[in-house]
C-alpha positions in Angstrom: -6.2 17.8 4.7 -8.3 15.1 2.9 -5.2 13.8 1.0 -3.2 13.4 4.2 -6.0 11.8 6.3 -5.0 8.2 5.3 -1.6 8.8 6.9 -3.2 9.0 10.3 -3.2 5.6 12.2 -6.7 6.2 13.5 -8.2 7.0 10.1 -10.6 4.6 8.4 -8.7 2.6 5.8 -5.4 4.0 7.1 -2.5 3.6 4.7 0.0 4.9 7.3 2.0 1.7 7.6 2.0 1.1 3.9 3.4 4.6 3.3 6.1 4.0 5.9 7.0 0.7 4.2 7.2 2.3 0.8 9.3 5.2 2.1 11.8 3.2 4.1 15.4 3.7 2.7 16.0 -0.1 2.6 12.9 -0.4 0.3 13.2 2.4 -2.1 16.9 1.6 -2.7 15.7 -1.6 -4.3 13.5 0.3 -6.7 16.5 2.4 -7.5 18.3 -0.7 -8.7 15.5 -1.8 -11.0 18.0 -1.9 -13.9 19.6 -5.0 -12.4 16.2 -6.8 -12.5 15.5 -5.6 -16.1 18.9 -6.9 -17.2 19.0 -10.2 -15.3 15.4 -11.1 -14.5 16.4 -11.5 -10.9 15.2 -9.5 -7.9 17.1 -6.3 -7.1 16.6 -6.9 -3.4 19.3 -9.5 -3.2 21.6 -7.4 -5.3 21.1 -4.4 -2.9 21.0 -6.2 0.5 23.0 -9.4 -0.1 20.0 -11.5 0.9 16.6 -12.2 -0.7 13.7 -10.4 0.7 12.2 -12.9 3.1 15.7 -14.0 4.3 16.4 -10.3 4.9 13.3 -9.9 7.0 14.2 -13.0 9.0 17.4 -11.3 10.0 16.0 -7.8 10.5 13.0 -7.9 12.8 12.4 -4.2 12.9 12.1 -4.0 9.1 10.0 -7.2 9.2 7.6 -5.6 11.6 7.2 -2.6 9.3 6.4 -4.9 6.4 3.9 -7.0 8.4 2.1 -3.9 9.6 1.9 -2.7 6.0 0.4 -6.0 4.9 -2.1 -5.7 7.7 -3.1 -2.2 6.5 -3.7 -3.7 3.0 -5.8 -6.5 4.6 -7.9 -3.8 6.4 -8.8 -2.3 3.0 -9.2 -5.7 1.2 -10.9 -7.8 3.8 -14.4 -6.3 3.8 -14.8 -6.5 0.0 -13.5 -10.1 0.0 -16.0 -11.1 2.8 -18.8 -9.4 0.9 -18.0 -10.9 -2.5 -17.2 -14.5 -1.7 -19.7 -16.9 0.0 -17.6 -18.6 2.8 -20.7 -20.4 4.3 -20.3 -24.2 4.4 -16.6 -24.0 5.2 -16.0 -25.5 8.6 -12.2 -25.0 8.8 -10.4 -22.4 6.9 -6.6 -22.3 6.8 -5.0 -19.0 5.9 -1.6 -19.8 4.4 1.0 -17.2 5.2 -1.8 -15.2 6.7 0.4 -12.7 8.6 -1.2 -11.6 11.9 -4.5 -12.9 10.7 -6.6 -9.9 9.9 -8.3 -11.3 6.9 -8.9 -14.6 8.6 -10.4 -12.8 11.5 -12.9 -10.9 9.3 -14.0 -14.1 7.6 -14.5 -15.8 11.0 -16.5 -12.9 12.4 -18.8 -13.1 9.4 -19.1 -16.9 9.8 -19.6 -17.7 13.5 -19.5 -21.5 13.1 -16.2 -21.5 11.3 -12.8 -22.3 12.8 -9.5 -21.0 11.5 -5.9 -22.1 11.2 -3.4 -19.3 10.8 -0.2 -20.6 9.2 3.0 -18.6 8.8 6.6 -18.6 9.8 7.3 -18.6 13.6 8.3 -15.0 14.0 5.1 -13.8 12.3 2.9 -16.3 14.2 4.5 -15.1 17.5 3.1 -11.6 16.8 -0.4 -12.6 15.8 -2.1 -13.2 19.2 -2.8 -9.5 20.0 -4.6 -8.9 16.7 -6.7 -12.1 17.0 -7.7 -11.2 20.6 -8.6 -7.6 19.6 -10.8 -9.0 16.8 -12.5 -11.5 19.3 -11.6 -14.7 17.4 -8.5 -15.9 19.2 -10.3 -18.9 20.7 -11.4 -20.0 17.2 -7.9 -19.9 15.6 -5.2 -22.5 15.8 -1.8 -20.9 15.2 0.6 -23.1 13.3 4.1 -22.2 12.2 6.0 -23.8 9.3 7.4 -23.5 5.8 4.9 -23.8 3.0 7.6 -25.1 0.7 7.8 -28.2 2.9 4.2 -28.8 4.0 0.9 -27.1 5.2 -1.7 -28.2 7.7 -3.9 -31.1 6.6 -7.6 -31.6 5.9 -9.0 -28.1 6.0 -12.2 -27.4 4.0 -10.5 -24.4 2.3 -7.1 -22.9 1.9 -6.8 -19.2 1.5 -3.9 -17.1 0.4 -3.9 -13.4 0.0 -0.9 -11.7 -1.8 1.2 -14.8 -1.5 1.3 -16.6 -4.8 2.3 -13.4 -6.6 5.5 -13.3 -4.5 6.9 -16.3 -6.4 7.9 -17.4 -9.8 6.0 -20.2 -11.5 8.3 -23.0 -10.2 8.1 -22.0 -6.5 4.4 -21.0 -6.7 3.6 -24.4 -8.1 5.5 -26.0 -5.2 3.3 -24.2 -2.7 0.2 -25.2 -4.6 1.2 -28.8 -4.8 1.8 -28.9 -1.1 -1.7 -27.6 -0.5 -3.0 -30.1 -3.0 -1.3 -32.9 -1.0 -2.7 -31.6 2.3 -6.3 -30.8 1.3 -9.3 -33.1 1.6 -10.8 -34.3 -1.7 -13.6 -31.7 -1.8 -11.6 -28.8 -0.4 -11.2 -25.5 -2.2 -8.2 -23.2 -2.8 -8.9 -19.5 -2.6 -6.3 -17.2 -4.0 -6.8 -13.5 -3.3 -4.8 -11.6 -5.9 -5.0 -8.9 -8.5 -5.8 -10.2 -12.0 -3.8 -8.5 -14.8 -6.4 -7.6 -17.5 -5.7 -8.5 -21.1 -4.4 -5.7 -23.3 -2.0 -2.9 -22.7 -4.0 -0.4 -20.7 -2.7 1.2 -17.5 -3.7 -0.9 -14.4 -2.8 -1.1 -10.7 -1.6 -4.7 -11.3 1.2 -3.4 -13.5 2.7 -1.2 -10.8 2.4 -4.2 -8.5 4.2 -6.3 -11.0 7.2 -4.1 -10.9 7.3 -4.4 -7.1 7.3 -8.2 -7.5 10.1 -7.9 -10.1 12.5 -6.0 -7.9 11.6 -7.4 -4.4 10.7 -11.1 -4.1 11.1 -12.0 -7.8 7.4 -12.8 -8.3 4.9 -11.8 -10.9 1.3 -10.7 -11.3 -0.7 -13.0 -13.6 -3.6 -12.9 -16.1 -6.6 -15.2 -15.6 -5.1 -17.6 -18.2 -1.8 -17.7 -16.4 -3.5 -18.6 -13.1 -5.4 -21.3 -14.9 -2.2 -22.8 -16.2 -0.3 -22.4 -12.9 -3.1 -24.2 -11.0 -3.2 -27.0 -13.6 0.5 -27.5 -13.1 -0.2 -28.2 -9.5 -3.0 -30.6 -10.2 -5.7 -28.0 -9.5 -8.6 -26.7 -11.6 -9.7 -23.1 -11.7 -13.4 -23.1 -11.1 -14.3 -19.4 -11.1 -12.9 -15.9 -10.5 -15.0 -13.8 -8.1 -14.4 -10.1 -8.5 -14.6 -7.7 -5.6 -15.2 -4.0 -5.2 -11.4 -3.5 -5.3 -8.6 -4.5 -7.6 -8.5 -7.9 -5.9 -10.4 -11.0 -7.0 -10.9 -14.4 -5.4 -9.6 -17.2 -7.6 -11.3 -20.4 -6.6 -9.8 -23.8 -7.5 -10.4 -27.5 -6.6 -8.4 -30.6 -7.0 -8.4 -31.9 -10.5 -10.3 -35.1 -10.8 -8.5 -38.1 -12.2 -9.8 -39.4 -15.5 -9.1 -43.0 -14.4 
């Protein structure tokens, strides 16, 4: 039926892997423990599993692969509207921070033939990225780098892109990631944060369901435009513009804050 079509793996904009992720017992049990998060402000994930979400995935490769495939599904839906909405021309080297298997990066590279990419993520994720990059025809233009963004990120790229990363973390840890990018970036580089902006007011919105997922799983948060501006400022960055797309996602562009001295 039309409603079940997105559950097929060969359907355009398939949500099969996302549906599998949402329906896994180890995921929905966390939602069932939401009261713990409401009462403590801490992720229910650690309360349920005895380890926080990304530590859990590091120790459970089968579950991690389900998660990574779900994130790739989301990128398949998001990438075309991001590429359409944001002008990536002029960027010679684009680093995708915590870019998973590199689907979004690959789409940007295909639309910009003179660009080179750096895919940065933890080692187990990077190890699984080659097949996708080869299938998309960009493997020779992508340098794969593994590491921990709480320690450092690759230096001197023209732009640093993050999709669905900053929302995973509270302000303190998100600021740490952004400061590390600030330290690594060249003076004229840009930071491109692809996230859902929470609208002002109290109307229903996709971002608010996502905010609950952040609450119970990694302990992150969805943010308003004002909150992103403040978060970036705390990391020495200045929000320059927010570029909407034909989806719930926007591209939040920032540059290094110029010293007044």
